[in-house]
Phi, psi and omega in degrees: 000320183294319180302324179273354180066033180246010176278145181084196183263154183269133181295145176273350180287136186302309184300312179296321177299314180296322178300313179298316181296319179296317178300314181304308186290318181294320180288317181299322181292325183276339187256109184290331179291322175293319179299324181293321182289327180285337176300327178296335177265014181062036174248112182267170174297325179295321175300312184296321180295314178300318182293323179294326174296313178299328175297316175303316177298317179301315182294323177293319179296318180293322176294322178292319177300315181295322177297315180290324176298319178295319181292323178294323178294318178299317180295323178294320177296315177302315180297312178304315177298320177294323180292324175299314181292319180291328177296315176299315181297316179295328178295316180292321178300313181294325181296317181291323180295320179299322179288315182293328182258023186298331179273345178226071184294340179292335176295339176296333180292329176293342174268002181093007180253130183284131180238128176281141185277000000 
């Protein structure tokens, strides 16, 4: 069990968990004695190899997820910056509109600003 890194409790942290799983499969694939013991549990070399391939797929998917997550965070920062700029511009626009429409304040409502009668 120590050789396969399955003694004790399995960590809930993703990176540590993945390291344990990778070690389990890599050791099991290389050690025919362990393979013989796993056959009793209906785990064949083909199963071990397939699982090892799935681990590679998992790592690739996780890398893609992290890349996309980073891109999403960058896009959110860009969007927030754009909203700050447009908010500043709109504040100035409404100030100018209040001055321009001082004699006809109800027209400010067509710009989306509530005006008390």
